[in-house]
C-alpha distance (Angstrom), angle and dihedral (degrees) to the residues before:
residue distance angle dihedral
M1 . . .
N2 3.80 . .
N3 3.81 122.8 .
S4 3.81 95.5 -105.4
V5 3.82 91.7 56.5
K6 3.82 90.8 47.7
Y7 3.81 89.8 49.6
L8 3.81 92.8 49.8
T9 3.80 91.0 47.7
M10 3.81 91.0 52.6
I11 3.82 91.3 48.7
G12 3.80 90.5 49.4
A13 3.80 92.3 50.0
W14 3.82 91.7 48.0
S15 3.80 92.1 49.8
L16 3.81 90.1 54.4
F17 3.77 91.2 57.9
S18 3.80 94.1 44.4
L19 3.83 95.1 56.9
A20 3.81 94.3 84.2
P21 3.80 130.1 35.3
L22 3.79 116.5 -101.9
N23 3.81 113.1 -88.4
A24 3.79 91.1 17.7
T25 3.77 132.0 113.5
M26 3.80 126.8 -165.8
F27 3.79 122.1 -149.7
P28 3.83 122.0 -164.5
F29 3.81 116.3 -146.2
N30 3.79 101.1 -143.8
A31 3.82 109.3 128.2
V32 3.82 121.7 83.3
H33 3.81 111.9 -134.7
S34 3.81 97.8 179.7
G35 3.78 140.7 -15.9
G36 3.78 128.0 29.1
T37 3.77 125.6 -21.0
P38 3.82 114.4 -106.8
G39 3.81 113.3 -118.1
G40 3.76 121.5 -102.3
S41 3.75 124.5 36.5
P42 3.80 125.3 -54.4
T43 3.05 135.8 -73.8
W44 3.85 92.9 75.1
A45 3.83 97.0 170.2
T46 3.80 140.4 -0.1
M47 3.78 131.3 -149.0
T48 3.79 125.6 -160.0
I49 3.81 120.9 -164.1
T50 3.80 112.9 -160.2
N51 3.80 127.1 -176.4
I52 3.80 116.7 -121.5
S53 3.80 131.4 170.3
G54 3.81 106.2 -65.6
G55 3.79 97.8 0.8
V56 3.79 146.6 -10.7
T57 3.78 137.6 -66.4
I58 3.77 114.0 -138.0
T59 3.79 118.2 -157.3
L60 3.79 118.0 -167.7
T61 3.81 121.6 -168.7
H62 3.79 123.5 -167.1
L63 3.80 101.9 -146.5
T64 3.78 134.8 -148.3
T65 3.74 132.2 14.4
D66 3.77 101.6 -118.1
L67 3.82 109.5 -169.4
T68 3.82 91.6 -154.6
E69 3.82 89.9 62.1
P70 3.82 107.2 31.3
N71 3.83 92.5 154.3
R72 3.82 97.6 50.6
F73 3.81 112.8 127.6
I74 3.81 140.2 170.7
G75 3.79 112.5 -107.9
Q76 3.81 101.1 175.3
L77 3.80 145.0 7.8
N78 3.81 121.3 -155.6
L79 3.81 122.8 -164.4
N80 3.78 136.9 -178.8
F81 3.81 121.1 -150.4
T82 3.81 124.3 -178.8
T83 3.82 86.9 -131.3
L84 3.80 122.2 42.4
P85 3.82 110.5 -114.7
T86 3.81 114.2 -116.4
G87 3.80 96.6 -141.7
F88 3.79 146.9 -23.2
D89 3.80 144.8 -139.8
F90 3.80 123.1 -153.3
S91 3.81 97.7 156.9
S92 3.83 93.1 120.8
S93 3.83 94.2 53.8
P94 3.80 118.0 94.4
Y95 3.82 91.3 -165.0
I96 3.84 106.9 48.2
T97 3.82 119.2 92.4
G98 3.80 98.0 178.3
I99 3.79 149.5 -20.8
S100 3.82 125.5 -140.2
L101 3.80 125.2 -162.0
G102 3.80 121.9 -159.2
S103 3.77 143.0 77.3
Y104 3.82 117.2 -57.8
T105 3.78 142.7 139.4
N106 3.80 126.8 -122.9
A107 3.81 123.2 -178.5
G108 3.80 88.1 -9.5
L109 3.83 94.0 -56.5
P110 3.84 127.8 112.4
F111 3.82 120.0 -118.9
N112 3.80 137.9 163.7
V113 3.83 102.0 -166.8
E114 3.79 124.2 58.6
V115 3.80 120.0 -176.0
R116 3.83 115.9 -168.3
F117 3.80 122.9 -158.5
K118 3.81 131.4 -159.8
T119 3.79 115.2 -82.7
A120 3.83 98.3 -176.8
P121 2.92 146.5 79.4
P122 3.83 95.4 28.6
S123 3.81 92.0 -131.1
E124 3.85 90.4 63.9
R125 3.80 98.0 48.1
F126 3.82 123.8 115.3
T127 3.80 94.1 -106.7
Q128 3.80 136.2 172.8
G129 3.79 117.1 -53.6
N130 3.84 95.3 21.1
T131 3.81 130.0 119.1
T132 3.79 130.6 -158.5
S133 3.81 136.1 -179.8
F134 3.77 137.9 -159.6
T135 3.80 137.7 170.8
L136 3.80 130.8 -120.5
F137 3.83 117.7 -164.2
G138 3.79 129.6 -148.2
V139 3.81 95.9 30.6
S140 3.78 137.1 83.2
E141 3.79 133.6 -148.5
S142 3.81 88.8 -98.1
D143 3.85 90.0 58.0
F144 3.79 91.5 65.2
A145 3.79 104.6 104.2
G146 3.83 90.5 -132.4
L147 3.77 95.1 -161.0
N148 3.81 125.6 138.9
T149 3.80 88.1 -95.5
S150 3.83 101.9 39.0
G151 3.80 96.2 99.6
M152 3.80 129.7 38.8
V153 3.81 131.4 175.7
H154 3.81 122.3 -159.9
F155 3.81 112.5 -142.8
R156 3.79 116.3 -163.1
A157 3.81 137.2 -171.7
L158 3.79 95.2 37.0
A159 3.80 117.9 177.6
G160 3.83 91.3 -105.6
G161 3.80 91.0 54.0
D162 3.81 90.1 -111.0
S163 3.79 130.4 117.1
S164 3.78 126.0 -131.7
K165 3.79 136.2 -148.8
V166 3.80 109.5 -152.9
I167 3.80 124.4 -171.3
A168 3.79 131.3 -155.4
P169 3.82 106.4 -120.7
E170 3.81 100.9 -162.0
P171 3.78 141.0 -20.1
A172 3.79 112.6 -75.3
S173 3.80 91.6 -142.9
M174 3.81 89.3 59.3
M175 3.81 91.2 51.4
V176 3.81 90.9 50.7
L177 3.79 92.4 46.4
A178 3.80 92.2 48.1
S179 3.80 93.0 49.3
G180 3.81 90.0 49.8
L181 3.79 92.5 50.6
F182 3.81 91.5 49.3
G183 3.81 88.8 51.0
V184 3.81 92.6 52.0
L185 3.81 90.9 47.0
G186 3.80 89.9 49.6
L187 3.81 91.4 53.5
R188 3.79 90.1 49.3
R189 3.82 92.4 49.2
R190 3.82 91.1 49.0
K191 3.81 89.9 53.4
R192 3.82 90.9 60.5
Protein backbone atom coordinates (compact mmCIF):
# COMPACT_ATOMS: atom_id res chain seq x y z
CA MET A 1 0.00 0.00 0.00
CA ASN A 2 1.52 3.35 -0.95
CA ASN A 3 1.84 6.25 1.51
CA SER A 4 -1.01 8.30 0.02
CA VAL A 5 -3.48 5.44 0.48
CA LYS A 6 -2.29 4.93 4.08
CA TYR A 7 -2.69 8.66 4.73
CA LEU A 8 -6.21 8.72 3.29
CA THR A 9 -7.17 5.66 5.33
CA MET A 10 -5.95 7.33 8.53
CA ILE A 11 -7.89 10.52 7.70
CA GLY A 12 -11.02 8.47 7.02
CA ALA A 13 -10.70 6.59 10.31
CA TRP A 14 -10.15 9.84 12.25
CA SER A 15 -13.19 11.47 10.65
CA LEU A 16 -15.36 8.55 11.79
CA PHE A 17 -14.43 9.16 15.39
CA SER A 18 -14.87 12.92 15.16
CA LEU A 19 -18.51 12.77 13.98
CA ALA A 20 -19.95 12.46 17.49
CA PRO A 21 -18.78 14.01 20.76
CA LEU A 22 -16.85 11.76 23.11
CA ASN A 23 -19.09 9.82 25.50
CA ALA A 24 -22.12 10.48 23.32
CA THR A 25 -24.29 8.18 21.27
CA MET A 26 -26.80 9.20 18.60
CA PHE A 27 -29.92 7.17 17.89
CA PRO A 28 -31.98 7.66 14.69
CA PHE A 29 -35.74 7.17 15.02
CA ASN A 30 -36.56 5.56 11.68
CA ALA A 31 -38.55 2.36 12.28
CA VAL A 32 -42.33 2.43 12.83
CA HIS A 33 -43.38 0.22 15.75
CA SER A 34 -47.13 0.89 15.58
CA GLY A 35 -49.60 3.32 14.06
CA GLY A 36 -49.26 5.29 10.86
CA THR A 37 -46.01 6.11 9.12
CA PRO A 38 -44.92 9.75 9.45
CA GLY A 39 -44.70 11.56 6.10
CA GLY A 40 -41.39 12.19 4.43
CA SER A 41 -38.49 9.82 4.48
CA PRO A 42 -36.90 8.36 7.62
CA THR A 43 -35.08 9.41 9.84
CA TRP A 44 -37.93 11.37 11.52
CA ALA A 45 -36.05 12.27 14.73
CA THR A 46 -32.65 11.79 16.36
CA MET A 47 -31.65 11.52 19.99
CA THR A 48 -28.16 12.10 21.36
CA ILE A 49 -27.21 10.92 24.86
CA THR A 50 -24.15 12.70 26.25
CA ASN A 51 -22.41 12.02 29.56
CA ILE A 52 -22.17 14.92 31.99
CA SER A 53 -21.08 15.07 35.63
CA GLY A 54 -23.66 13.07 37.59
CA GLY A 55 -25.84 12.03 34.67
CA VAL A 56 -26.64 12.49 31.00
CA THR A 57 -28.01 15.21 28.76
CA ILE A 58 -30.49 13.98 26.19
CA THR A 59 -31.03 16.07 23.07
CA LEU A 60 -33.99 15.23 20.86
CA THR A 61 -34.38 16.75 17.38
CA HIS A 62 -37.58 16.57 15.37
CA LEU A 63 -36.26 16.35 11.82
CA THR A 64 -37.50 17.52 8.44
CA THR A 65 -40.17 19.94 7.44
CA ASP A 66 -42.53 17.71 5.52
CA LEU A 67 -45.12 19.86 3.72
CA THR A 68 -47.64 16.99 3.68
CA GLU A 69 -47.67 16.98 7.50
CA PRO A 70 -47.05 20.56 8.65
CA ASN A 71 -48.86 19.99 11.97
CA ARG A 72 -47.01 16.81 13.01
CA PHE A 73 -45.54 17.04 16.51
CA ILE A 74 -43.87 14.83 19.12
CA GLY A 75 -46.13 14.12 22.08
CA GLN A 76 -43.99 11.69 24.08
CA LEU A 77 -40.56 10.07 24.36
CA ASN A 78 -40.09 6.71 26.11
CA LEU A 79 -36.68 5.42 27.21
CA ASN A 80 -35.31 2.32 28.89
CA PHE A 81 -32.18 2.48 31.05
CA THR A 82 -30.61 -0.54 32.77
CA THR A 83 -30.52 1.58 35.95
CA LEU A 84 -33.44 3.79 37.00
CA PRO A 85 -32.43 7.48 36.89
CA THR A 86 -32.50 9.21 40.28
CA GLY A 87 -33.86 12.54 39.04
CA PHE A 88 -34.28 14.91 36.11
CA ASP A 89 -34.21 18.55 35.02
CA PHE A 90 -36.19 19.87 32.06
CA SER A 91 -36.34 23.53 33.14
CA SER A 92 -34.57 24.75 29.97
CA SER A 93 -37.02 23.02 27.60
CA PRO A 94 -39.95 25.04 26.27
CA TYR A 95 -41.72 21.86 25.09
CA ILE A 96 -41.61 19.38 28.02
CA THR A 97 -44.53 19.28 30.49
CA GLY A 98 -43.25 16.46 32.69
CA ILE A 99 -41.01 13.45 33.16
CA SER A 100 -41.97 10.23 34.99
CA LEU A 101 -39.52 7.64 36.30
CA GLY A 102 -40.59 4.06 37.03
CA SER A 103 -41.38 0.76 35.38
CA TYR A 104 -44.18 0.74 32.78
CA THR A 105 -45.15 -0.69 29.41
CA ASN A 106 -46.11 1.27 26.30
CA ALA A 107 -47.14 -0.40 23.02
CA GLY A 108 -46.03 -3.71 24.51
CA LEU A 109 -42.47 -2.50 25.24
CA PRO A 110 -40.84 -1.93 28.67
CA PHE A 111 -39.61 1.55 29.64
CA ASN A 112 -38.59 3.40 32.80
CA VAL A 113 -38.51 7.03 31.60
CA GLU A 114 -41.48 8.85 30.10
CA VAL A 115 -41.07 12.39 28.77
CA ARG A 116 -44.31 14.25 27.95
CA PHE A 117 -44.45 17.22 25.57
CA LYS A 118 -47.01 20.00 25.15
CA THR A 119 -50.02 19.11 23.02
CA ALA A 120 -51.76 22.52 23.08
CA PRO A 121 -51.85 25.23 21.98
CA PRO A 122 -50.42 24.28 18.56
CA SER A 123 -47.88 27.13 18.69
CA GLU A 124 -46.18 25.51 21.74
CA ARG A 125 -45.92 21.97 20.38
CA PHE A 126 -42.60 20.21 19.67
CA THR A 127 -42.95 20.49 15.90
CA GLN A 128 -40.75 19.77 12.89
CA GLY A 129 -37.31 21.36 12.83
CA ASN A 130 -37.13 21.94 16.62
CA THR A 131 -34.66 20.59 19.19
CA THR A 132 -34.98 20.21 22.94
CA SER A 133 -32.75 18.93 25.77
CA PHE A 134 -33.16 17.66 29.29
CA THR A 135 -31.01 16.01 31.96
CA LEU A 136 -31.36 12.67 33.73
CA PHE A 137 -29.32 12.13 36.92
CA GLY A 138 -27.83 8.93 38.32
CA VAL A 139 -27.23 7.26 34.95
CA SER A 140 -24.59 7.34 32.25
CA GLU A 141 -24.68 6.91 28.49
CA SER A 142 -23.61 3.28 28.96
CA ASP A 143 -26.71 2.66 31.17
CA PHE A 144 -29.04 3.26 28.23
CA ALA A 145 -30.21 -0.19 27.22
CA GLY A 146 -29.46 0.59 23.55
CA LEU A 147 -31.63 -2.16 22.17
CA ASN A 148 -33.92 -1.88 19.14
CA THR A 149 -36.78 -1.12 21.53
CA SER A 150 -35.06 1.10 24.13
CA GLY A 151 -36.28 4.41 22.73
CA MET A 152 -39.66 5.31 21.24
CA VAL A 153 -41.06 8.64 20.01
CA HIS A 154 -44.80 9.26 19.65
CA PHE A 155 -45.64 11.38 16.60
CA ARG A 156 -49.08 12.96 16.55
CA ALA A 157 -51.24 14.89 14.07
CA LEU A 158 -50.14 12.91 11.04
CA ALA A 159 -51.72 13.75 7.69
CA GLY A 160 -53.85 10.57 7.80
CA GLY A 161 -55.22 11.53 11.22
CA ASP A 162 -53.30 8.65 12.80
CA SER A 163 -50.51 8.68 15.37
CA SER A 164 -47.25 6.77 15.14
CA LYS A 165 -44.84 5.18 17.59
CA VAL A 166 -41.35 5.13 16.09
CA ILE A 167 -38.38 3.31 17.60
CA ALA A 168 -34.65 3.89 17.26
CA PRO A 169 -33.19 0.67 15.83
CA GLU A 170 -29.50 1.11 16.68
CA PRO A 171 -27.00 3.79 17.59
CA ALA A 172 -25.96 5.87 14.60
CA SER A 173 -22.38 6.10 15.87
CA MET A 174 -22.15 2.30 15.76
CA MET A 175 -23.40 2.24 12.16
CA VAL A 176 -20.80 4.84 11.15
CA LEU A 177 -18.03 3.01 12.98
CA ALA A 178 -19.01 -0.32 11.44
CA SER A 179 -19.11 1.11 7.92
CA GLY A 180 -15.67 2.66 8.45
CA LEU A 181 -14.20 -0.62 9.67
CA PHE A 182 -15.65 -2.49 6.68
CA GLY A 183 -14.09 0.14 4.39
CA VAL A 184 -10.65 -0.27 5.97
CA LEU A 185 -10.93 -4.07 5.75
CA GLY A 186 -11.94 -3.77 2.10
CA LEU A 187 -8.86 -1.68 1.31
CA ARG A 188 -6.67 -4.23 3.07
CA ARG A 189 -8.26 -7.14 1.17
CA ARG A 190 -7.80 -5.32 -2.15
CA LYS A 191 -4.09 -4.86 -1.37
CA ARG A 192 -3.60 -8.64 -1.22
